[in-house]
SEKOL-552341 format. One record per residue: residue in one letter; y, z negated, x of N, C-alpha, C in turn. Coordinates in steps of 0.02 Angstrom, whole numbers, plus 50000, padded with zeros to 5 digits. Example, Ala and Ser with C-alpha at 12.3 -4.5 7.8 and 13.67 -1.06 7.14 Angstrom:
! residues 2
A497164961050660497754961050615498354961050660 S498884964650642499474964350684500024960650645 
! end
This chain:
! residues 441
M509605498255349510135493255360509835486755386 R510175483555432509945477255459510355471555429 V510015466155410510365460455382510275454455428 T510705449455418510705443455460510495437455419 V510035433555446509855427055418510055421855469 V510445417055448510695411755493510315405355479 G509935402955529509555396755522508815398155522 G508455395155569507745396255576507325390555549 G507585386955500507185381655469506735384455414 L506555380255367506105382355314506405387855271 A507015386855248507325391755204507475398255240 G507725397855302507885403955339507265407955357 S506735404455376506115407955392505825411455331 E505845408055274505595411055212506025416955191 A506685416355198507125421855179507005427955224 A506935426855289506825432355335506175435955319 W505655432155304505005435155288505035439055223 A505365436255172505425439755108505785446355116 L506305446455156506675452655168506245457755206 A505935455455260505535459955301504955462955263 E504645458855220504075461255181504285466455129 R504935466855115505205471755069505525477555105 G505375478255169505585484055207506265483555240 V506565477655241507235476755268507185474155340 S507565477055386507595474655455508045468455458 V507795463255492508135456755491508265454255562 T508865451655573509005447755633509065440555612 L508595436455636508575429355619508895425355676 H509455422255662509825418355712509635410955708 E509435408155764509305400955770509675398455831 M510105393455823510525391455878510155387355931 R509595384155913509205380555964508845385656009 P508785384656073509005378856113509705379456142 V510055384856127510735385656155511185379956132 V511145378356068511495372556040510955368056010 R510885362056035510365357556011510635353155955 T510155350255918510335345555865510035338755882 P510305333455854510015326755867509355325555832 A509145330255788508535329155748507935332855775 H508025338755801507465343055822507205341255891 Q506545341855899506225340355963505995346655999 T505925352255963505665358455993506145364155978 D505985369956004506375375955990506035380355938 R505485377955908505115382055861505475382855795 L505335388355762505585389355694505205384655646 A505535382955591505235378955538504955372255562 E505295369155611505085362555633505235357455578 L504745353155563504835347755514505115341755551 V505705339455530506035334055568505975327255533 C505735327055471505655320655437504915319755420 S504745319655356504055318655335503625324555355 N502965323455356502505328955370502145331255306 T502425329555248502095331355186502545335555141 F502245340455110502585344555059502455341854989 K502195335854985502065332154923501485335354884 S501435333454821500835334854782500695342254772 V500035343854765499825350654749499625351154675 E499615345554639499425345754569499985348554526 T499825353254483500355356554443500645351954390 S500325346354375500625341454329501165337354365 N501245338454430501775335454470502305340854483 A502945339054480503475343954487503425347854552 H503265344454608503225347854672502605352254675 G502065350154642501475354354640501595360654599 L501945359954544502115365854504502555370654543 L503055368054578503485372354617503085376154670 K502625372754702502205376254752501785381754720 A501515380354661501125385554627501555391554610 E502175390454591502635395954576502785399954639 L502895396454695503085399954756502495403954785 R501895401654773501315405654793501295412254754 L501455411954690501475418054650502015422854675 L502555420054703503115424054727503025426554799 G502465424654832502325427354898502575423354956 S502585416754950502825412455005502435413655069 L502785413555125502475413555192502275406555213 L502705401755201502625395155230502055391155199 L501935391955134501405388055103500705389855130 P500545396255140499905397655173499865394755244 C500415394555279500425391355345500285383855338 A500585380855286500455373755274499725372555257 D499425377055219498705376355203498285376255266 E498445380755314498065381055376498175374955420 A498765371855414498925366055456498785359455420 R498455359755362498365353855320497945348555354 V498145342255344497765336455366497625332155305 P497135327555307496975323555248497585319755222 G497695320355157498265317055126498175316355051 G497545316055028497425315554957497655321854921 T498035320954868498285326754830498935329554860 A499165326454914499775328854946499605334254998 L500045339155004499965344355056500285341755120 A499915337455156500145334855220499915339555275 V500325340155327500175345055380500255341955449 D499915345055497500035343655568500685347355585 R501205343655602501865346755613501845352155666 D501505350855722501495355655777501135361955756 V500565361255723500185367055702500585371155651 F500895367655604501285371155553501845375255583 S502265372155625502835375755653502605381455699 R502055380355735501795385555779501565391655738 L501235390455681501005395955639501595399955612 V502095396455586502685400055560503035403755616 H503135400355672503475403255730503125409755751 E502455409555757502085415455780502125421255730 R502075419655666502075425055616502765428255609 I503285424255614503955427055611504065431655672 H503905429255731504005433355792503575439555793 A502995439355759502545445055761502735450355709 H503175448955664503345453855612503765459455643 P503575465655633503925471155666504645472155641 R504815469455584505495470455559505945464255568 I505705459255605506105453255617506245452555692 T506885451855708507095450455777507415443555778 V507165439055821507435432355826507935432055883 V508545429755868509075429155919509265421755924 R509305419355986509475412355998510205411756016 E510615410555967511325409355978511645406255916 E512195402855926512565399855871512965405255835 V512925405255769513335409755728513935405855703 T514515408755710515135405155692515525408655637 A515265414255611515595417855557515075419555505 L515285420255443514815421755389514635429155389 P513985430655385513755437655388513735440955320 S513765447555321513665451455260513415458355279 P512845460555252512395456655209512025451355248 G511895445755215511555440455251511395434455208 V511015429855238510825423455207511015417955255 V511365412955231511535407055271511095401255248 A510675398855293510205393455276510175388555335 T510745385655350510815381655410510665374155401 G510565372055339510325365255328510835359755338 P510595353555337511055347755339511405346755405 L511155350055459511475349355525511835355755545 T512145358955496512555364955509513065363455564 S513135368155610513605366955666514315366355641 D514725362955680515415361755659515805368255650 R515695373055695516085379355691515875383455631 L515235383655615515035387355555515255383655492 A515225377055493515465373155436516205374555422 E516585375255476517295376855468517385383755437 A516975388555459517015395355430516835395255356 I516335391255338516135390755267516705387655227 S517005382355253517545379055217518145383655207 Q518305387555258518865392255252518725397655201 R518105399855199517925405355153517855402955081 L517525397355071517385395055003517875389854977 G518295387255020518775382154999518655375655036 T519185372055051519125366055092518705360555058 G518655360654992518265355654958517555357754944 A517355363454972516695366254956516125362554989 L516245359455047515705356955089515765349355097 A515235345755079515195338555092514755337555153 F514825331755184514455330555246513985324555243 Y513945321255186513445316055177513305315255103 D512705312755088512505311255020512645303955005 A512875302654945512895295854918512605296454848 I511945296254845511585298154784511335291954747 A511455291854682511195286654638510545289154605 P510095284654587509475286754555509595289954487 I509105293954466509105297054399508455295154365 V508505293254301507915291354263507825295954203 A507205296454178507045300754121507205297054056 A507545300554010507755297453947507165294853907 D506605298653907506045296653865505645290953894 S505845288353952505505282653981505905276153972 L506485276653941506925270853933506755267153869 D506885260553869506815256453809507495256453773 H507585261253729508245262153698508435256453651 D507945252353631508115246553589508525241453628 R508495241653694508865236953735509535239753760 L509675246053744510275249453767510745250853709 Y511375252353726511835254753675512285260053705 A512465264953664512875270653686513615268953675 L513995269353729514715267853724515055269753789 S515635273053783516075274153841516555268253846 R516765266753907517205260953917517835261553874 Y517985256153838518545255853791518495261153736 G517895263753726517805268653673518075275453688 K518255276653752518525283153771517955288153781 G518095294553771517595299653780517135300153720 E516605304253727516115305053674515685298753670 G515435297453611515075291253599514435290653638 D514125296253656513485295853692513545298253764 D514155297953792514235299853862513855295053908 Y513835288653890513525283553930513045279353889 L512505277253920512075272153893512195265853934 N512205260153901512375253853935511785249053932 C511645245953990511105241153997511435234254005 P511475230253952511825223853957511395218553991 M511725214454031511385209054066511695202254049 S511255197354039511495190454034511625187854105 R511925181954108512055179154174511405177954212 E510905175454177510265174054209509945180554234 E509975185854195509695192354216510075195054276 Y510735194254276511145196654331510985192954395 E510935186354392510795182354451510115184154481 G509615185154438508955187054462508965193954494 F509355198454465509405205254493509735205054561 I510275201354569510625200854633510185197754686 D509785192654667509325189654715508825194854741 A508535198754695508045203854715508375209354755 L508975211354737509325216654772509495214554843 S509705208354851509915205954917509325205254965 A508735203954937508145202954979507745209354991 A507925214854959507535220954962507585224255030 D507055227855048507015231255113507395237855111 Q507785239055163508195245155167507895250255215 Y508065256655202507855262155246508325262355306 A508035262155366508445262055427508685268955446 G508255274055439508465280855455508495282155529 H508785287855547508865289955616509585288955638 D509705289055703510385288355728510835293855700 F510575300055696510985305555672511105305155597 D510725300755563510765300055491511325295255470 A511605291655519512105286555503512725289755473 V512975286755420513585289255388514065283355379 P514715284755378515185279255365515165277255292 Y515225270855279515265268555210516005268455188 F516165272455138516835272555111516865267655053 E517435264555046517495259254995517335261854925 G517445268254913517315270954846516595272454832 C516155272054883515455273654870514995269254913 L515115262854912514695258154949513995257954918 P513475257054958512815255854929512835249554886 I512455249554831512475243854786512245237454821 E511775238054869511545232154905512075229654954 E512495234154979513045232055023513565228154983 M513685230354921514135226454877513885219354867 A513225218854853512935212254842512975207954905 R512905211054963512945207355026513645204455036 R514155208055012514845205755020515025199954975 G514625199054923514755193454877514365194454812 R514105189054785513665189654727514035192554666 E514675191654663515045194054605515335201054617 T515275203554678515595210054694515345215654649 P514685216554637514475221954592514755221154521 R514865214854500515105213654431515845215454424 F516185216454480516875218754478516915226054500 G516335229154509516285236254528515895240054475 P515335243254494514975247454447514645243654390 M514565236954396514245233054343514755229254301 K515385231454305515925228054268515825228754192 P515825223354154515705223754082516335224854040 V516925224554072517555224854035517605231453997 G517775231053932517845237053891517195239753865 L516655235953873515995238353852515655233253807 S516025230653759515735225753713515145228753676 D514605224953671514005227153637514155227653562 P514115233653532514285234353461513815230453415 R513245228453441512765224653400512955217353395 T513335214853445513525207753444514285206853443 G514655212053464515375211453468515615207853530 R515145205953574515325202253635515205206353698 E515605204853749515495208053814514905204653848 P514435208453875513895205453914514165202753980 Y513755198954016513965196154079514055201754131 A513625206654129513655212554173513325218354137 V513495224454160513225230454128513045235554182 V512475238654174512315244654214512405250654168 Q512825255254189512955261254148512525267054171 L512255270754123511895276854136512315282654111 R512445287554154512845293354135512385299354125 R512515303054072512135309154058512175313954117 E511595316254140511565320654197511485327954177 D511235329154117511135336054093511355336454020 R511475342553997511735343453929511265340953876 A510625341653888510125339653838510025332053836 G510295328453884510215321253885509515318953902 R509165322753943508485320953964508495317154030 M509055317454067509115314054132509745309854132 W509685303654158510245299054158510325296054228 N510945295854252511125293654318511345286354316 L511105282154362511325275254366512005275154402 V512535274354365513205275154391513365269954444 G513565272354503513775267954557513205264754595 F512585267054584512005263954616511745268054675 Q512195271154713511975274154776511685268654820 T511165270254857510795264954890510415267554952 R510265262854997509825264355053509175260355049 L509025257754991508395254254982507815259154989 R507255256755015506655260855017506425262254946 I506075267954938505895270154871505485264854832 P504975261754861504615256654822505065250854801 E505555249254843506015243854826506485245954770 Q506705252254771507115254654715506745254054649 K506115256254649505715255854588505645248654565 R505505244054611505395237054594506035233754569 V506575234554607507195230954591507545233954531 F507615240554528507985243654474507605243354408 S506955242254410506575241354348506715234554316 M507075230254352507285223854323507875224654276 I508205230354279508785231654235508545232254163 P508845228754116508625229154046508585236354021 G508025238053991507915244853967507575249354016 L507535247254080507235251454132506565248854157 G506255244254119505635241254140505085246254153 D505055251554114504545256754123504865263454141 A505445263354172505825269554186505445274054234 E505465280554218505215285654264505805288054306 F505765287154371506305289254416506205296554435 L506655300754412506625307854427506905309354497 R507375305254518507655305754585507845298754608 Y507655297054668507845290454695508505291154733 G508835285554741509485285454775509415286154850 S509955288254882509965288854955510675289454980 I510765287855042511395289155077511205291455147 H511365297655164511215300155230511645306255246 R511655308055308512035313955329511705320155300 N512105324355270511835330355239512405335055220 A512525339955260513025344955243512755349055184 Y513135349355130512915353355073513535355755034 L513425361355000513955364454961513985361554890 N514585361454862514645360054790514505366654755 S513865368254748513655374854725513935376854657 P513935372354606514195374454542514935376354544 A515305373554592516015374954596516185380954640 T515715382754685515915387654737515485393854740 L514875393754713514425399454721514335403354656 G514145409654664514045414054607513305414554589 P513115419554549512425420354526511935420854584 G511375417154578510875417354631511105414254696 L511625410054694511895406554752512205411454802 T512595416054777512985420654818513695418154826 A514035420754878514755419554882515085423254824 R515585420254795515895423354735516285429654752 D516465430454815516835436454834516395441454870 D515735440254873515285444754908514575443654882 D514335448254841513675447254811513105449254857 R513265450554921512745451754971512735446255024 L513085440855010513065434855053512755429155013 F512145427255032511775422054996511755415655037 F511685410055002511585403555033510915400855010 A510575397055053509905394555036509765388055072 G509255384555048509035378355080509455372355060 Q509395366955100509755360855084510505361755081 L510755366755114511475368155112511715369355041 T511275371654997511485373254928511445367254882 G511155361754905511115355854862510435354554833 V509905357154867509235355154847508975350154898 E508535345754875508225340654918507485342254925 G507215342054985506505342754994506295349255027 Y505715348955060505455354755096505315360655049 T504935359354996504725364754952505325367854916 E505795363554895506405366054863506795370554910 S506835368654974507205372555023506885379455035 L506235379455046505915385955059505925390254996 G505925387154937505965391054875506625394754869 T507175391454885507825394854882507875400154936 G507545399054993507545404155045507165410355023 L506585409354992506185414954968506575419054917 L506905415554870507265419154818507885422554845 A508215419454894508805422554925508605429054960 G508045428854997507825434955031507635440354982 T507275438354929507075443254878507675446354844 N508165442154827508755444754792509215448854837 L509255447154901509665451254945509345458154953 A508685458454956508345464954959508495469054896 R508515465654839508695469054776509415471754779 R509875467654804510575469754807510655475954852 L510275476154906510315481954950510065488254917 E509655487454865509415493254827509855494754767 G510415490954761510865492054705510655488654641 K510185483954646509935480454586510275473754578 D510245471054517510545464554503510125458854531 V510455453254542510115447054561509695444654502 R509095442254516508655439454465508455432254483 V508485427954433508275420954441507745419554389 P507195416154406506675414654357506945410654298 P506615410954241506855407354181506865399854192 P507285396254155507345388954164506735385054140 T506245388454111505615385054095505175384354157 T505365387654212505005386854275505375381754318 M505025378854366505335373754408505865376854453 L505725382754483506215385954526506825388154486 G506715391054427507265393154385507685387254361 A507345381654347507705375654325508145372854381 L507885372954443508295370754499508915375154506 Y508825381754500509405386254505509895385054449 R509645383654389510105382254334510515375954349 Y510185370754377510555364754395511095366254447 L510925370354497511405371854550511995375954524 S511915379354468512465383354442512835379954385 E512495375454348512795372654287512945365254290 A512755361754343512895354654348513655353454349 D513855347554329514565345854328514825345554400 P515285349954418515535349954488515845343454509 K516115339554461516445333254478515955328054502 H515335328654479514825323554496514225326654532 F514315332554560513735336054589513445332454649 Q512785331654648512425328754704511775332654713 P511515332854774510885336454786510325334054741 M509855338554725509325337154676508655339654703 N508135335854687507455337854702507125340654639 A506545343654647506175346254589505945340554546 N506055340954480505785336054433505765339054364 F505335336454321505235339454256505835338454209 G506285333854227506875332954187507335339054188 L507255343354238507665349354245507415355054201 V506765355054186506445360754155506615361254081 E506775367354059506945368353989506315367553946 V506395363653893505845362353847505975366153782 D505475369753758505565373353695505015371453646 G504965375053592504495373453539503765373753559 R503625376853616502945377253639502685370553664 T503145365953678502955359353703503145353853654 E503745353953629503985348553586503555347953524 G503325341853512502945340453452502225342653454 R502015345753510501325348053515500845342153512 K500275343053478499775337853475499105340653499 D498675336153520498015338453543497555339453483 G496925341053497496475342753443496325336953396 K496465330853417496345325053374496965323153334 G497485327153338498085325753300498515320353331 V498425318953396498805313853431499305317253476 R499925314653476500435317653518500225317353592 L500395322653628500215323053699500495317153738 S500115314653785500355309453830500885312453876 K501215308153914501725310553961501425315354013 S500825313554038500505317854087500265324354054 G500035323753992499825329753956500395334453942 K500975331653928501565335753916501775339353980 K501735335954037501915339154100501435344854116 Q500795343654102500315348954114500455355054070 R500655353754008500835359253963501455362853988 L501955359054012502545362254040502365366654099 A501895364354140501675368254198501335374754176 E500925374354125500585380354099501105385454074 I501605382954038502125387454013502515390454071 A502685386354121503075388754178502715394354214 L502085393454228501705398454266501615404854225 A501505404054160501445410054117502105413854114 D502665410154107503325413354104503495416654170 L503295413454225503445416354290503055422854301 R502435422954281502035429054287502355434754246 E502585433154187502915438154145503565440554178 W503925435854207504565437454241504435441954301 I503915440454339503745444554398503585451654378 D503225452354322503015458954299503565463054267 A504115459654248504665463254216505025467454268 P505355472854248505695477354295506305473954326 
! end
């Protein structure tokens, strides 16, 4: 049987390779050069259009752990990245041209992969759709008709996420506005007038990310960047996401001058979202300015904010197990289209989509790695996140399930593990669990 993979980017290339290596004949459709995009410069498969780095290779880093997992799973693209590597410290930085040429040549040389240059306008079955943030209008329409008109968004308006264990909880208080909802739905960071004025000064002067022409998105009044609010008037944020009304500090009984609310991002309360803080500030500026918020002085940012063009699915609301269509378990989605951010995350979903489609063709069930692994944790987020607040996510340790093998562990001197030591332990557990999962039937 021949299957169709739509999209010749990172996820599509990885999916096609995974299928072909499992004995499946694949037609890989890439619309370039027949239909061009404003981002790509070449017709090669797996062209990198933004950064030239796949981020850290250290397993104590979330992206490094994910790469280690994907190597165990048989990734094609990571060995190509190794061959194309250029100096970048602990980051896997690559020569873009060499990398895309290596992937392009290996895909074309595989005897079970046929590359076709044309736009696909209907959803295939069996198949994998991995068309990325620049999905063509006609295919986007087909996806919307199949999965529902609210299934597909066309831009990100992402607020930062911070790790719970990095917050100064003595400076915060748990309260929903007017006492509605559960008591710990929100954490509140109260600001005095002096703190607010200093924050607005820093926010207004911070450097913003310019982006590309194709990255431009319209600002809707309901999701303005926080720095755009400040530009419109110093008091504007205080009447928007930083409004203190209904959030009296239970320790004093008084309303603060302004409040930054943190909303629980996961069930375990390990990740918290800065409500209404979507932003186009550069990452170093986000770290500098948002660390001025009371309680966030030493915050670990698990995801930074952004606003850019990015077609993506509301995966928890529209997709089934393993990111399949709910009405067809042989139609998989992969890459940024599913709501993952980053190169390694994209190729990881492509690899797993190809592997699982090969399993489905053999009559086997879809398998997803355990949530103690970085790849499994990403898949759990894509299936279990709150559909009302779903936003794309990158790999981070806040996603990974923590069990008794890590919690409370101490080193040989009886001292609790440091934050970096805990991450290293999580990585050891993840790789051990993944090896066991691979060996299972």
